[in-house]
C-alpha positions in Angstrom: 275.8 10.1 28.1 275.2 9.5 24.4 273.3 6.3 25.4 271.1 7.9 28.0 270.4 10.9 25.6 269.4 8.3 22.8 267.1 6.5 25.3 265.4 9.8 26.2 265.3 11.2 22.4 265.5 8.2 20.0 264.9 10.4 16.9 267.8 12.7 17.8 270.4 13.5 15.4 274.2 13.1 15.8 274.5 16.8 16.0 271.9 17.2 18.7 273.5 14.4 20.8 277.0 16.1 20.7 275.4 19.5 21.6 273.6 17.9 24.5 276.7 16.3 25.7 278.7 19.6 25.4 276.1 21.7 27.2 275.3 19.2 29.8 276.9 20.8 32.7 275.4 20.2 35.9 271.9 18.8 35.1 271.7 15.2 33.9 269.7 14.0 31.0 267.1 12.3 33.0 266.4 15.3 35.0 265.8 17.3 31.7 263.5 14.7 30.5 261.5 14.6 33.9 261.4 18.5 33.5 260.1 18.2 29.9 257.7 15.5 30.9 256.5 17.7 33.7 256.0 20.6 31.4 254.2 18.3 28.9 251.6 17.2 31.7 251.2 20.7 32.7 250.5 21.7 29.1 248.1 18.8 28.7 246.3 19.9 31.8 246.3 23.5 30.5 244.8 22.1 27.1 242.1 20.1 29.0 241.1 23.1 31.0 241.1 25.3 27.7 238.8 22.5 25.9 236.6 22.5 29.0 236.3 26.4 28.8 235.5 26.0 25.0 232.8 23.4 25.7 231.3 25.5 28.2 231.3 28.5 25.9 229.8 26.6 23.1 227.1 25.4 25.6 226.3 29.2 26.5 226.3 30.1 22.8 223.8 27.3 22.2 221.6 28.4 25.2 221.8 32.0 24.0 220.7 30.9 20.3 217.8 28.8 21.9 216.8 32.0 24.1 217.0 34.3 21.0 214.6 31.6 19.0 212.1 31.5 22.0 212.1 35.3 22.1 211.4 35.5 18.4 208.6 32.8 18.7 207.1 34.9 21.4 207.3 38.0 19.3 205.5 36.1 16.4 203.0 34.9 18.9 202.4 38.4 20.3 202.1 39.9 16.9 199.5 37.2 15.6 197.6 37.7 19.1 197.5 41.6 18.5 195.3 41.3 15.7 192.9 39.1 17.5 193.0 41.5 20.4 192.4 44.7 18.2 189.2 42.7 16.7 188.2 42.0 20.2 188.7 45.5 21.3 186.6 46.8 18.3 183.7 44.4 19.0 183.7 45.4 22.5 183.6 49.1 21.6 180.6 48.5 19.2 178.8 46.3 21.7 179.1 49.3 24.2 177.7 51.7 21.7 174.8 49.2 20.9 174.1 48.8 24.4 173.9 52.7 25.1 171.4 52.7 22.0 169.4 50.0 23.6 169.2 51.8 27.0 168.1 54.9 25.3 165.4 52.9 23.3 164.4 50.9 26.6 163.9 54.4 28.4 161.9 55.4 25.3 159.7 52.3 25.3 159.1 52.7 29.2 157.7 56.0 28.4 155.6 55.0 25.7 154.2 52.0 27.8 153.4 54.5 30.6 151.8 56.8 28.1 149.7 53.9 26.6 148.6 52.5 29.9 147.4 56.1 30.9 145.5 56.5 27.5 144.1 53.2 28.1 142.8 54.1 31.5 141.4 57.3 30.1 139.6 55.4 27.3 138.4 52.8 29.8 136.8 55.7 32.0 135.4 57.4 28.9 134.0 54.2 27.7 132.6 53.5 31.1 131.1 57.0 31.3 129.4 56.6 27.6 127.9 53.1 28.8 126.8 54.7 31.9 125.1 57.5 30.0 123.6 54.9 27.5 122.2 52.8 30.1 120.8 56.0 32.0 119.1 56.9 28.5 117.9 53.5 27.7 116.5 53.0 31.1 114.9 56.4 31.2 113.5 56.0 27.8 112.1 52.7 28.7 110.6 54.1 31.9 109.1 57.0 29.9 107.7 54.7 27.3 106.1 52.3 29.7 102.4 53.0 30.6 101.7 54.1 34.0 98.9 52.3 35.8 
């Protein structure tokens, strides 16, 4: 029994060997060794699963950090674009005001152009009437001054 115990546990002290022989009872030393090796393999499998879960958790943490970084970059981009959008908005408002002013001026210019054309026609009619009167006066004066035969 002592030899079997030393094969299974070569680093065991004499006291451990005596205690194992006395408490041996119905289970053999090799059966205990098999049980211990089965427990060790179960522990190794559990450790492997824990390591895999730990790696998965680290990957999730890394993904969350990358996502956070992307959100921060997006926020910076939105904030920087906000100034440009405000400038564009102000420019559009100023353009709308100027367009309204231009429309008012175009209406006024159209009215002025209509009045100017009307005045030109009136002046043309007056000029034609004056020319007609002058022509009549000249013709009648010439007719009155010419000797009659």
